[in-house]
All heavy atoms as TSV, in Angstrom:
chain	resi	resn	atom	element	x	y	z
A	1	MET	N	N	0.694	-14.861	-2.663
A	1	MET	CA	C	0.192	-13.723	-1.925
A	1	MET	C	C	-0.971	-14.153	-1.028
A	1	MET	O	O	-1.053	-13.742	0.111
A	1	MET	CB	C	-0.232	-12.634	-2.915
A	1	MET	CG	C	-0.694	-11.386	-2.264
A	1	MET	SD	S	0.683	-10.564	-1.443
A	1	MET	CE	C	-0.139	-9.284	-0.594
A	2	ARG	N	N	-1.831	-14.955	-1.576
A	2	ARG	CA	C	-3.004	-15.409	-0.802
A	2	ARG	C	C	-2.567	-16.120	0.486
A	2	ARG	O	O	-3.134	-15.875	1.547
A	2	ARG	CB	C	-3.859	-16.326	-1.651
A	2	ARG	CG	C	-5.144	-16.734	-0.970
A	2	ARG	CD	C	-6.004	-17.488	-1.911
A	2	ARG	NE	N	-6.066	-16.667	-3.118
A	2	ARG	CZ	C	-6.974	-16.747	-4.053
A	2	ARG	NH1	N	-7.906	-17.630	-3.951
A	2	ARG	NH2	N	-6.956	-15.973	-5.097
A	3	LYS	N	N	-1.549	-16.981	0.386
A	3	LYS	CA	C	-1.071	-17.700	1.573
A	3	LYS	C	C	-0.490	-16.738	2.605
A	3	LYS	O	O	-0.689	-16.906	3.801
A	3	LYS	CB	C	-0.039	-18.747	1.177
A	3	LYS	CG	C	-0.641	-19.933	0.471
A	3	LYS	CD	C	0.417	-20.943	0.109
A	3	LYS	CE	C	-0.203	-22.103	-0.640
A	3	LYS	NZ	N	0.800	-23.113	-0.987
A	4	ALA	N	N	0.240	-15.719	2.154
A	4	ALA	CA	C	0.813	-14.740	3.087
A	4	ALA	C	C	-0.283	-13.963	3.789
A	4	ALA	O	O	-0.217	-13.739	5.003
A	4	ALA	CB	C	1.741	-13.780	2.345
A	5	VAL	N	N	-1.305	-13.562	3.064
A	5	VAL	CA	C	-2.421	-12.815	3.656
A	5	VAL	C	C	-3.125	-13.675	4.700
A	5	VAL	O	O	-3.439	-13.213	5.798
A	5	VAL	CB	C	-3.414	-12.348	2.566
A	5	VAL	CG1	C	-4.683	-11.790	3.183
A	5	VAL	CG2	C	-2.760	-11.314	1.658
A	6	GLU	N	N	-3.362	-14.941	4.368
A	6	GLU	CA	C	-4.018	-15.840	5.315
A	6	GLU	C	C	-3.139	-16.097	6.538
A	6	GLU	O	O	-3.616	-16.077	7.671
A	6	GLU	CB	C	-4.352	-17.162	4.627
A	6	GLU	CG	C	-5.454	-17.029	3.593
A	6	GLU	CD	C	-5.626	-18.275	2.744
A	6	GLU	OE1	O	-4.861	-19.262	2.919
A	6	GLU	OE2	O	-6.522	-18.257	1.874
A	7	ARG	N	N	-1.855	-16.314	6.307
A	7	ARG	CA	C	-0.932	-16.627	7.404
A	7	ARG	C	C	-0.807	-15.456	8.372
A	7	ARG	O	O	-0.779	-15.627	9.580
A	7	ARG	CB	C	0.447	-16.990	6.847
A	7	ARG	CG	C	1.444	-17.379	7.913
A	7	ARG	CD	C	2.764	-17.871	7.365
A	7	ARG	NE	N	2.752	-18.189	5.953
A	7	ARG	CZ	C	3.601	-17.668	5.057
A	7	ARG	NH1	N	4.538	-16.835	5.435
A	7	ARG	NH2	N	3.524	-17.991	3.787
A	8	HIS	N	N	-0.713	-14.243	7.836
A	8	HIS	CA	C	-0.491	-13.074	8.678
A	8	HIS	C	C	-1.779	-12.357	9.058
A	8	HIS	O	O	-1.740	-11.396	9.826
A	8	HIS	CB	C	0.462	-12.104	7.978
A	8	HIS	CG	C	1.809	-12.701	7.733
A	8	HIS	ND1	N	2.697	-12.985	8.742
A	8	HIS	CD2	C	2.404	-13.106	6.582
A	8	HIS	CE1	C	3.795	-13.522	8.238
A	8	HIS	NE2	N	3.640	-13.608	6.921
A	9	ALA	N	N	-2.906	-12.787	8.511
A	9	ALA	CA	C	-4.223	-12.219	8.833
A	9	ALA	C	C	-4.249	-10.704	8.665
A	9	ALA	O	O	-4.677	-9.966	9.544
A	9	ALA	CB	C	-4.642	-12.619	10.247
A	10	PHE	N	N	-3.762	-10.216	7.512
A	10	PHE	CA	C	-3.789	-8.782	7.247
A	10	PHE	C	C	-5.228	-8.279	7.309
A	10	PHE	O	O	-6.107	-8.861	6.674
A	10	PHE	CB	C	-3.217	-8.451	5.870
A	10	PHE	CG	C	-1.774	-8.830	5.693
A	10	PHE	CD1	C	-1.348	-9.423	4.522
A	10	PHE	CD2	C	-0.834	-8.592	6.680
A	10	PHE	CE1	C	-0.018	-9.769	4.336
A	10	PHE	CE2	C	0.497	-8.935	6.510
A	10	PHE	CZ	C	0.903	-9.529	5.331
A	11	PRO	N	N	-5.491	-7.195	8.032
A	11	PRO	CA	C	-6.864	-6.684	8.148
A	11	PRO	C	C	-7.243	-5.727	7.017
A	11	PRO	O	O	-8.232	-5.030	7.105
A	11	PRO	CB	C	-6.838	-5.965	9.493
A	11	PRO	CG	C	-5.448	-5.476	9.618
A	11	PRO	CD	C	-4.578	-6.524	8.949
A	12	TRP	N	N	-6.455	-5.687	5.946
A	12	TRP	CA	C	-6.726	-4.779	4.841
A	12	TRP	C	C	-6.717	-5.574	3.531
A	12	TRP	O	O	-6.133	-6.642	3.449
A	12	TRP	CB	C	-5.673	-3.671	4.780
A	12	TRP	CG	C	-4.267	-4.205	4.745
A	12	TRP	CD1	C	-3.604	-4.725	3.666
A	12	TRP	CD2	C	-3.365	-4.321	5.838
A	12	TRP	NE1	N	-2.341	-5.147	4.009
A	12	TRP	CE2	C	-2.173	-4.900	5.345
A	12	TRP	CE3	C	-3.434	-3.976	7.175
A	12	TRP	CZ2	C	-1.080	-5.151	6.158
A	12	TRP	CZ3	C	-2.337	-4.230	7.971
A	12	TRP	CH2	C	-1.170	-4.804	7.467
A	13	PRO	N	N	-7.351	-5.030	2.519
A	13	PRO	CA	C	-7.302	-5.716	1.220
A	13	PRO	C	C	-5.893	-5.675	0.644
A	13	PRO	O	O	-5.194	-4.682	0.773
A	13	PRO	CB	C	-8.241	-4.893	0.332
A	13	PRO	CG	C	-8.997	-3.991	1.239
A	13	PRO	CD	C	-8.206	-3.849	2.493
A	14	CYS	N	N	-5.466	-6.766	0.033
A	14	CYS	CA	C	-4.170	-6.847	-0.631
A	14	CYS	C	C	-4.420	-7.080	-2.106
A	14	CYS	O	O	-5.084	-8.040	-2.481
A	14	CYS	CB	C	-3.338	-7.973	-0.037
A	14	CYS	SG	S	-2.899	-7.706	1.679
A	15	LEU	N	N	-3.898	-6.201	-2.927
A	15	LEU	CA	C	-4.093	-6.291	-4.358
A	15	LEU	C	C	-2.780	-6.619	-5.044
A	15	LEU	O	O	-1.729	-6.144	-4.626
A	15	LEU	CB	C	-4.639	-4.959	-4.892
A	15	LEU	CG	C	-5.863	-4.417	-4.159
A	15	LEU	CD1	C	-6.198	-3.023	-4.662
A	15	LEU	CD2	C	-7.034	-5.348	-4.319
A	16	VAL	N	N	-2.832	-7.406	-6.088
A	16	VAL	CA	C	-1.637	-7.812	-6.810
A	16	VAL	C	C	-1.836	-7.526	-8.296
A	16	VAL	O	O	-2.873	-7.849	-8.863
A	16	VAL	CB	C	-1.353	-9.319	-6.604
A	16	VAL	CG1	C	-0.154	-9.759	-7.406
A	16	VAL	CG2	C	-1.163	-9.623	-5.132
A	17	ASP	N	N	-0.838	-6.908	-8.901
A	17	ASP	CA	C	-0.844	-6.652	-10.345
A	17	ASP	C	C	0.535	-7.048	-10.858
A	17	ASP	O	O	1.423	-6.217	-10.995
A	17	ASP	CB	C	-1.145	-5.184	-10.620
A	17	ASP	CG	C	-1.243	-4.862	-12.101
A	17	ASP	OD1	O	-1.209	-5.806	-12.921
A	17	ASP	OD2	O	-1.340	-3.681	-12.440
A	18	LEU	N	N	0.729	-8.331	-11.102
A	18	LEU	CA	C	2.050	-8.871	-11.414
A	18	LEU	C	C	2.676	-8.291	-12.677
A	18	LEU	O	O	3.879	-8.118	-12.754
A	18	LEU	CB	C	1.981	-10.393	-11.528
A	18	LEU	CG	C	1.608	-11.127	-10.251
A	18	LEU	CD1	C	1.519	-12.622	-10.528
A	18	LEU	CD2	C	2.605	-10.848	-9.138
A	19	ASP	N	N	1.894	-7.993	-13.668
A	19	ASP	CA	C	2.439	-7.517	-14.948
A	19	ASP	C	C	2.195	-6.038	-15.185
A	19	ASP	O	O	2.291	-5.570	-16.315
A	19	ASP	CB	C	1.825	-8.333	-16.089
A	19	ASP	CG	C	2.183	-9.799	-16.004
A	19	ASP	OD1	O	3.343	-10.107	-15.653
A	19	ASP	OD2	O	1.311	-10.639	-16.262
A	20	ASP	N	N	1.872	-5.291	-14.145
A	20	ASP	CA	C	1.560	-3.855	-14.256
A	20	ASP	C	C	0.502	-3.616	-15.341
A	20	ASP	O	O	0.550	-2.660	-16.091
A	20	ASP	CB	C	2.810	-3.027	-14.527
A	20	ASP	CG	C	2.599	-1.545	-14.169
A	20	ASP	OD1	O	1.698	-1.225	-13.371
A	20	ASP	OD2	O	3.341	-0.707	-14.707
A	21	GLU	N	N	-0.461	-4.521	-15.371
A	21	GLU	CA	C	-1.539	-4.460	-16.361
A	21	GLU	C	C	-2.271	-3.120	-16.317
A	21	GLU	O	O	-2.699	-2.597	-17.340
A	21	GLU	CB	C	-2.527	-5.601	-16.112
A	21	GLU	CG	C	-3.719	-5.615	-17.022
A	21	GLU	CD	C	-4.678	-6.748	-16.705
A	21	GLU	OE1	O	-4.338	-7.638	-15.913
A	21	GLU	OE2	O	-5.782	-6.724	-17.261
A	22	PHE	N	N	-2.397	-2.555	-15.136
A	22	PHE	CA	C	-3.163	-1.319	-14.975
A	22	PHE	C	C	-2.283	-0.071	-14.943
A	22	PHE	O	O	-2.763	1.035	-14.787
A	22	PHE	CB	C	-4.028	-1.403	-13.717
A	22	PHE	CG	C	-4.981	-2.569	-13.768
A	22	PHE	CD1	C	-4.698	-3.739	-13.091
A	22	PHE	CD2	C	-6.131	-2.510	-14.537
A	22	PHE	CE1	C	-5.555	-4.828	-13.157
A	22	PHE	CE2	C	-6.998	-3.595	-14.616
A	22	PHE	CZ	C	-6.708	-4.756	-13.923
A	23	GLY	N	N	-0.968	-0.241	-15.074
A	23	GLY	CA	C	-0.052	0.882	-15.157
A	23	GLY	C	C	0.170	1.635	-13.856
A	23	GLY	O	O	0.710	2.733	-13.870
A	24	VAL	N	N	-0.213	1.040	-12.738
A	24	VAL	CA	C	-0.069	1.724	-11.447
A	24	VAL	C	C	1.394	1.926	-11.093
A	24	VAL	O	O	1.795	3.004	-10.660
A	24	VAL	CB	C	-0.800	0.942	-10.336
A	24	VAL	CG1	C	-0.563	1.561	-8.972
A	24	VAL	CG2	C	-2.290	0.873	-10.631
A	25	PHE	N	N	2.208	0.899	-11.289
A	25	PHE	CA	C	3.630	1.024	-10.946
A	25	PHE	C	C	4.298	2.057	-11.848
A	25	PHE	O	O	5.044	2.916	-11.393
A	25	PHE	CB	C	4.342	-0.322	-11.078
A	25	PHE	CG	C	3.811	-1.370	-10.143
A	25	PHE	CD1	C	3.175	-2.492	-10.643
A	25	PHE	CD2	C	3.932	-1.231	-8.783
A	25	PHE	CE1	C	2.678	-3.461	-9.773
A	25	PHE	CE2	C	3.431	-2.190	-7.911
A	25	PHE	CZ	C	2.804	-3.308	-8.415
A	26	ARG	N	N	4.029	1.968	-13.125
A	26	ARG	CA	C	4.616	2.900	-14.105
A	26	ARG	C	C	4.205	4.339	-13.774
A	26	ARG	O	O	5.033	5.250	-13.775
A	26	ARG	CB	C	4.137	2.498	-15.505
A	26	ARG	CG	C	4.896	3.044	-16.639
A	26	ARG	CD	C	4.506	2.400	-17.984
A	26	ARG	NE	N	3.095	2.059	-18.153
A	26	ARG	CZ	C	2.591	0.820	-18.078
A	26	ARG	NH1	N	3.371	-0.204	-17.825
A	26	ARG	NH2	N	1.302	0.597	-18.236
A	27	LYS	N	N	2.935	4.536	-13.458
A	27	LYS	CA	C	2.429	5.880	-13.162
A	27	LYS	C	C	3.122	6.497	-11.947
A	27	LYS	O	O	3.366	7.694	-11.898
A	27	LYS	CB	C	0.924	5.827	-12.927
A	27	LYS	CG	C	0.309	7.156	-12.576
A	27	LYS	CD	C	-1.180	7.048	-12.353
A	27	LYS	CE	C	-1.756	8.392	-11.947
A	27	LYS	NZ	N	-3.183	8.304	-11.648
A	28	HIS	N	N	3.442	5.665	-10.960
A	28	HIS	CA	C	4.026	6.170	-9.716
A	28	HIS	C	C	5.538	5.975	-9.644
A	28	HIS	O	O	6.153	6.194	-8.605
A	28	HIS	CB	C	3.326	5.541	-8.517
A	28	HIS	CG	C	1.902	5.977	-8.406
A	28	HIS	ND1	N	1.544	7.192	-7.868
A	28	HIS	CD2	C	0.758	5.406	-8.828
A	28	HIS	CE1	C	0.233	7.328	-7.943
A	28	HIS	NE2	N	-0.265	6.267	-8.529
A	29	GLY	N	N	6.135	5.566	-10.758
A	29	GLY	CA	C	7.586	5.458	-10.833
A	29	GLY	C	C	8.183	4.423	-9.910
A	29	GLY	O	O	9.282	4.614	-9.394
A	30	THR	N	N	7.470	3.336	-9.697
A	30	THR	CA	C	7.964	2.291	-8.804
A	30	THR	C	C	8.184	1.009	-9.585
A	30	THR	O	O	7.769	0.872	-10.726
A	30	THR	CB	C	6.966	2.013	-7.664
A	30	THR	OG1	O	5.767	1.475	-8.232
A	30	THR	CG2	C	6.652	3.256	-6.876
A	31	GLN	N	N	8.822	0.068	-8.939
A	31	GLN	CA	C	9.011	-1.259	-9.516
A	31	GLN	C	C	7.769	-2.091	-9.231
A	31	GLN	O	O	6.805	-1.602	-8.650
A	31	GLN	CB	C	10.255	-1.912	-8.916
A	31	GLN	CG	C	11.524	-1.146	-9.180
A	31	GLN	CD	C	11.820	-1.036	-10.663
A	31	GLN	OE1	O	11.685	-2.012	-11.404
A	31	GLN	NE2	N	12.217	0.129	-11.122
A	32	ASN	N	N	7.832	-3.361	-9.567
A	32	ASN	CA	C	6.663	-4.204	-9.360
A	32	ASN	C	C	6.492	-4.686	-7.925
A	32	ASN	O	O	5.607	-5.467	-7.649
A	32	ASN	CB	C	6.672	-5.394	-10.327
A	32	ASN	CG	C	7.872	-6.282	-10.126
A	32	ASN	OD1	O	8.726	-6.008	-9.292
A	32	ASN	ND2	N	7.930	-7.334	-10.887
A	33	MET	N	N	7.339	-4.232	-7.030
A	33	MET	CA	C	7.164	-4.513	-5.605
A	33	MET	C	C	7.076	-3.171	-4.897
A	33	MET	O	O	8.086	-2.517	-4.658
A	33	MET	CB	C	8.344	-5.312	-5.056
A	33	MET	CG	C	8.428	-6.722	-5.597
A	33	MET	SD	S	7.061	-7.738	-5.057
A	33	MET	CE	C	7.428	-7.950	-3.337
A	34	ALA	N	N	5.890	-2.725	-4.629
A	34	ALA	CA	C	5.719	-1.407	-4.024
A	34	ALA	C	C	4.577	-1.445	-3.023
A	34	ALA	O	O	3.679	-2.272	-3.114
A	34	ALA	CB	C	5.428	-0.355	-5.095
A	35	LEU	N	N	4.652	-0.542	-2.084
A	35	LEU	CA	C	3.560	-0.335	-1.140
A	35	LEU	C	C	2.776	0.887	-1.587
A	35	LEU	O	O	3.362	1.903	-1.965
A	35	LEU	CB	C	4.115	-0.064	0.262
A	35	LEU	CG	C	4.886	-1.186	0.935
A	35	LEU	CD1	C	5.578	-0.647	2.188
A	35	LEU	CD2	C	3.956	-2.318	1.303
A	36	PHE	N	N	1.479	0.782	-1.536
A	36	PHE	CA	C	0.619	1.923	-1.830
A	36	PHE	C	C	-0.344	2.075	-0.662
A	36	PHE	O	O	-0.958	1.099	-0.236
A	36	PHE	CB	C	-0.198	1.698	-3.110
A	36	PHE	CG	C	0.626	1.625	-4.352
A	36	PHE	CD1	C	1.060	0.402	-4.839
A	36	PHE	CD2	C	0.964	2.766	-5.046
A	36	PHE	CE1	C	1.816	0.320	-5.987
A	36	PHE	CE2	C	1.725	2.707	-6.198
A	36	PHE	CZ	C	2.149	1.475	-6.668
A	37	LEU	N	N	-0.467	3.276	-0.149
A	37	LEU	CA	C	-1.439	3.551	0.899
A	37	LEU	C	C	-2.638	4.199	0.217
A	37	LEU	O	O	-2.508	5.243	-0.426
A	37	LEU	CB	C	-0.836	4.481	1.952
A	37	LEU	CG	C	-1.676	4.742	3.196
A	37	LEU	CD1	C	-2.035	3.433	3.898
A	37	LEU	CD2	C	-0.932	5.653	4.145
A	38	ILE	N	N	-3.786	3.552	0.328
A	38	ILE	CA	C	-4.979	3.959	-0.400
A	38	ILE	C	C	-6.065	4.340	0.588
A	38	ILE	O	O	-6.331	3.607	1.547
A	38	ILE	CB	C	-5.454	2.806	-1.309
A	38	ILE	CG1	C	-4.318	2.416	-2.263
A	38	ILE	CG2	C	-6.714	3.179	-2.053
A	38	ILE	CD1	C	-4.565	1.163	-3.054
A	39	ASP	N	N	-6.708	5.487	0.364
A	39	ASP	CA	C	-7.762	5.920	1.287
A	39	ASP	C	C	-9.082	5.213	0.975
A	39	ASP	O	O	-9.179	4.394	0.057
A	39	ASP	CB	C	-7.914	7.446	1.287
A	39	ASP	CG	C	-8.493	8.009	0.007
A	39	ASP	OD1	O	-8.958	7.241	-0.864
A	39	ASP	OD2	O	-8.489	9.246	-0.132
A	40	ARG	N	N	-10.097	5.512	1.755
A	40	ARG	CA	C	-11.399	4.854	1.612
A	40	ARG	C	C	-12.031	5.083	0.257
A	40	ARG	O	O	-12.866	4.303	-0.180
A	40	ARG	CB	C	-12.348	5.346	2.697
A	40	ARG	CG	C	-11.997	4.853	4.048
A	40	ARG	CD	C	-12.996	5.334	5.061
A	40	ARG	NE	N	-12.658	4.782	6.353
A	40	ARG	CZ	C	-12.851	5.390	7.498
A	40	ARG	NH1	N	-13.397	6.579	7.519
A	40	ARG	NH2	N	-12.514	4.813	8.618
A	41	ASP	N	N	-11.674	6.164	-0.411
A	41	ASP	CA	C	-12.245	6.489	-1.717
A	41	ASP	C	C	-11.480	5.829	-2.864
A	41	ASP	O	O	-11.840	5.992	-4.021
A	41	ASP	CB	C	-12.255	8.005	-1.924
A	41	ASP	CG	C	-13.121	8.713	-0.902
A	41	ASP	OD1	O	-14.186	8.174	-0.541
A	41	ASP	OD2	O	-12.729	9.801	-0.457
A	42	GLY	N	N	-10.402	5.103	-2.533
A	42	GLY	CA	C	-9.609	4.436	-3.556
A	42	GLY	C	C	-8.505	5.294	-4.139
A	42	GLY	O	O	-7.881	4.914	-5.118
A	43	THR	N	N	-8.239	6.437	-3.521
A	43	THR	CA	C	-7.180	7.331	-3.983
A	43	THR	C	C	-5.855	6.942	-3.341
A	43	THR	O	O	-5.789	6.756	-2.124
A	43	THR	CB	C	-7.522	8.791	-3.614
A	43	THR	OG1	O	-8.780	9.130	-4.191
A	43	THR	CG2	C	-6.454	9.754	-4.095
A	44	ILE	N	N	-4.812	6.822	-4.140
A	44	ILE	CA	C	-3.482	6.547	-3.591
A	44	ILE	C	C	-2.996	7.817	-2.909
A	44	ILE	O	O	-2.868	8.858	-3.534
A	44	ILE	CB	C	-2.504	6.108	-4.695
A	44	ILE	CG1	C	-2.962	4.787	-5.296
A	44	ILE	CG2	C	-1.086	5.989	-4.145
A	44	ILE	CD1	C	-2.168	4.334	-6.501
A	45	ILE	N	N	-2.745	7.733	-1.600
A	45	ILE	CA	C	-2.327	8.924	-0.851
A	45	ILE	C	C	-0.846	8.889	-0.485
A	45	ILE	O	O	-0.306	9.892	-0.035
A	45	ILE	CB	C	-3.198	9.145	0.411
A	45	ILE	CG1	C	-3.154	7.923	1.326
A	45	ILE	CG2	C	-4.618	9.472	0.008
A	45	ILE	CD1	C	-3.876	8.131	2.651
A	46	ALA	N	N	-0.189	7.738	-0.670
A	46	ALA	CA	C	1.243	7.650	-0.397
A	46	ALA	C	C	1.806	6.421	-1.085
A	46	ALA	O	O	1.117	5.416	-1.241
A	46	ALA	CB	C	1.509	7.572	1.106
A	47	VAL	N	N	3.059	6.537	-1.495
A	47	VAL	CA	C	3.800	5.414	-2.065
A	47	VAL	C	C	5.108	5.324	-1.275
A	47	VAL	O	O	6.156	5.777	-1.734
A	47	VAL	CB	C	4.055	5.611	-3.574
A	47	VAL	CG1	C	4.709	4.361	-4.162
A	47	VAL	CG2	C	2.766	5.928	-4.314
A	48	PRO	N	N	5.025	4.784	-0.054
A	48	PRO	CA	C	6.218	4.716	0.783
A	48	PRO	C	C	7.237	3.733	0.223
A	48	PRO	O	O	6.875	2.710	-0.351
A	48	PRO	CB	C	5.680	4.250	2.133
A	48	PRO	CG	C	4.390	3.569	1.821
A	48	PRO	CD	C	3.851	4.202	0.592
A	49	ASN	N	N	8.519	4.059	0.400
A	49	ASN	CA	C	9.601	3.208	-0.096
A	49	ASN	C	C	10.090	2.220	0.951
A	49	ASN	O	O	10.952	1.401	0.662
A	49	ASN	CB	C	10.770	4.071	-0.571
A	49	ASN	CG	C	10.406	4.833	-1.823
A	49	ASN	OD1	O	9.853	4.274	-2.754
A	49	ASN	ND2	N	10.679	6.116	-1.839
A	50	SER	N	N	9.565	2.326	2.165
A	50	SER	CA	C	9.990	1.418	3.224
A	50	SER	C	C	8.882	1.316	4.268
A	50	SER	O	O	7.957	2.123	4.293
A	50	SER	CB	C	11.267	1.929	3.896
A	50	SER	OG	O	10.976	3.120	4.630
A	51	ILE	N	N	9.026	0.338	5.123
A	51	ILE	CA	C	8.072	0.174	6.221
A	51	ILE	C	C	8.136	1.384	7.147
A	51	ILE	O	O	7.115	1.832	7.661
A	51	ILE	CB	C	8.360	-1.135	6.994
A	51	ILE	CG1	C	8.137	-2.335	6.086
A	51	ILE	CG2	C	7.523	-1.235	8.247
A	51	ILE	CD1	C	6.723	-2.484	5.558
A	52	ASP	N	N	9.333	1.951	7.353
A	52	ASP	CA	C	9.470	3.135	8.211
A	52	ASP	C	C	8.695	4.323	7.634
A	52	ASP	O	O	8.049	5.061	8.375
A	52	ASP	CB	C	10.935	3.510	8.399
A	52	ASP	CG	C	11.683	2.494	9.256
A	52	ASP	OD1	O	11.034	1.812	10.085
A	52	ASP	OD2	O	12.910	2.380	9.100
A	53	GLU	N	N	8.762	4.508	6.308
A	53	GLU	CA	C	7.995	5.593	5.682
A	53	GLU	C	C	6.496	5.333	5.805
A	53	GLU	O	O	5.717	6.262	6.044
A	53	GLU	CB	C	8.365	5.730	4.204
A	53	GLU	CG	C	9.695	6.381	3.969
A	53	GLU	CD	C	9.975	6.554	2.482
A	53	GLU	OE1	O	9.027	6.679	1.675
A	53	GLU	OE2	O	11.160	6.570	2.118
A	54	LEU	N	N	6.089	4.083	5.655
A	54	LEU	CA	C	4.681	3.733	5.811
A	54	LEU	C	C	4.219	4.018	7.227
A	54	LEU	O	O	3.172	4.632	7.449
A	54	LEU	CB	C	4.461	2.264	5.462
A	54	LEU	CG	C	3.045	1.729	5.678
A	54	LEU	CD1	C	2.039	2.477	4.817
A	54	LEU	CD2	C	3.000	0.240	5.404
A	55	LYS	N	N	5.015	3.612	8.204
A	55	LYS	CA	C	4.678	3.844	9.613
A	55	LYS	C	C	4.542	5.343	9.897
A	55	LYS	O	O	3.594	5.776	10.547
A	55	LYS	CB	C	5.747	3.233	10.519
A	55	LYS	CG	C	5.456	3.404	11.981
A	55	LYS	CD	C	6.547	2.764	12.829
A	55	LYS	CE	C	6.272	3.027	14.287
A	55	LYS	NZ	N	7.345	2.549	15.142
A	56	ALA	N	N	5.469	6.140	9.395
A	56	ALA	CA	C	5.422	7.591	9.610
A	56	ALA	C	C	4.157	8.190	8.996
A	56	ALA	O	O	3.509	9.043	9.615
A	56	ALA	CB	C	6.666	8.254	9.022
A	57	LYS	N	N	3.791	7.742	7.799
A	57	LYS	CA	C	2.593	8.261	7.145
A	57	LYS	C	C	1.337	7.855	7.912
A	57	LYS	O	O	0.430	8.675	8.105
A	57	LYS	CB	C	2.513	7.754	5.696
A	57	LYS	CG	C	1.380	8.351	4.914
A	57	LYS	CD	C	1.565	9.851	4.727
A	57	LYS	CE	C	0.499	10.437	3.850
A	57	LYS	NZ	N	0.626	11.883	3.682
A	58	LEU	N	N	1.276	6.628	8.374
A	58	LEU	CA	C	0.122	6.183	9.165
A	58	LEU	C	C	0.017	6.958	10.469
A	58	LEU	O	O	-1.082	7.339	10.886
A	58	LEU	CB	C	0.208	4.682	9.431
A	58	LEU	CG	C	-0.013	3.788	8.219
A	58	LEU	CD1	C	0.304	2.334	8.564
A	58	LEU	CD2	C	-1.422	3.929	7.680
A	59	GLU	N	N	1.157	7.213	11.125
A	59	GLU	CA	C	1.145	7.998	12.356
A	59	GLU	C	C	0.668	9.419	12.075
A	59	GLU	O	O	-0.085	9.999	12.861
A	59	GLU	CB	C	2.521	8.002	13.008
A	59	GLU	CG	C	2.865	6.663	13.629
A	59	GLU	CD	C	4.297	6.577	14.142
A	59	GLU	OE1	O	5.112	7.491	13.855
A	59	GLU	OE2	O	4.598	5.590	14.829
A	60	GLU	N	N	1.082	9.977	10.947
A	60	GLU	CA	C	0.632	11.319	10.555
A	60	GLU	C	C	-0.877	11.337	10.339
A	60	GLU	O	O	-1.569	12.234	10.821
A	60	GLU	CB	C	1.346	11.723	9.262
A	60	GLU	CG	C	0.873	13.029	8.657
A	60	GLU	CD	C	1.477	13.250	7.287
A	60	GLU	OE1	O	2.663	12.912	7.079
A	60	GLU	OE2	O	0.765	13.780	6.415
A	61	ILE	N	N	-1.385	10.362	9.645
A	61	ILE	CA	C	-2.823	10.296	9.351
A	61	ILE	C	C	-3.649	10.069	10.591
A	61	ILE	O	O	-4.659	10.740	10.813
A	61	ILE	CB	C	-3.103	9.183	8.319
A	61	ILE	CG1	C	-2.503	9.546	6.969
A	61	ILE	CG2	C	-4.592	8.907	8.198
A	61	ILE	CD1	C	-2.477	8.403	5.985
A	62	PHE	N	N	-3.238	9.124	11.430
A	62	PHE	CA	C	-4.049	8.726	12.573
A	62	PHE	C	C	-3.729	9.488	13.852
A	62	PHE	O	O	-4.375	9.270	14.868
A	62	PHE	CB	C	-3.952	7.221	12.796
A	62	PHE	CG	C	-4.598	6.439	11.704
A	62	PHE	CD1	C	-3.834	5.739	10.776
A	62	PHE	CD2	C	-5.981	6.441	11.555
A	62	PHE	CE1	C	-4.434	5.030	9.754
A	62	PHE	CE2	C	-6.589	5.740	10.536
A	62	PHE	CZ	C	-5.820	5.032	9.635
A	63	HIS	N	N	-2.782	10.399	13.796
A	63	HIS	CA	C	-2.423	11.197	14.980
A	63	HIS	C	C	-3.647	11.924	15.533
A	63	HIS	O	O	-3.861	11.974	16.737
A	63	HIS	CB	C	-1.314	12.188	14.634
A	63	HIS	CG	C	-0.977	13.108	15.763
A	63	HIS	ND1	N	-0.301	12.657	16.882
A	63	HIS	CD2	C	-1.230	14.414	15.968
A	63	HIS	CE1	C	-0.153	13.680	17.725
A	63	HIS	NE2	N	-0.698	14.742	17.200
A	64	ASP	N	N	-4.465	12.468	14.652
A	64	ASP	CA	C	-5.643	13.220	15.072
A	64	ASP	C	C	-6.765	12.339	15.595
A	64	ASP	O	O	-7.716	12.839	16.202
A	64	ASP	CB	C	-6.172	14.067	13.903
A	64	ASP	CG	C	-5.171	15.118	13.471
A	64	ASP	OD1	O	-4.377	15.560	14.312
A	64	ASP	OD2	O	-5.195	15.466	12.282
A	65	ASN	N	N	-6.684	11.037	15.380
A	65	ASN	CA	C	-7.746	10.118	15.789
A	65	ASN	C	C	-7.509	9.511	17.147
A	65	ASN	O	O	-8.235	8.626	17.549
A	65	ASN	CB	C	-7.899	8.996	14.752
A	65	ASN	CG	C	-8.399	9.527	13.432
A	65	ASN	OD1	O	-9.068	10.544	13.382
A	65	ASN	ND2	N	-8.060	8.843	12.370
A	66	LYS	N	N	-6.485	9.956	17.861
A	66	LYS	CA	C	-6.193	9.390	19.186
A	66	LYS	C	C	-7.161	9.896	20.217
A	66	LYS	O	O	-7.722	10.911	20.180
A	66	LYS	CB	C	-4.763	9.718	19.611
A	66	LYS	CG	C	-3.756	8.940	18.803
A	66	LYS	CD	C	-2.373	9.227	19.313
A	66	LYS	CE	C	-1.369	8.424	18.522
A	66	LYS	NZ	N	-0.016	8.619	18.976
């Protein structure tokens, strides 16, 4: 994961929980490969199932900031 973050220069924090130690995947009914959109307060605001769903949610959130 570290190499991918460095290679692609993601401008956001990337967190990894390989063994679902914190129960995040179980709580949100996802597998161990999931996207979570987290707000500034650390609240999970979306669990998109695809990049298209993530893009739509980001457009919804940032639409008002244009």
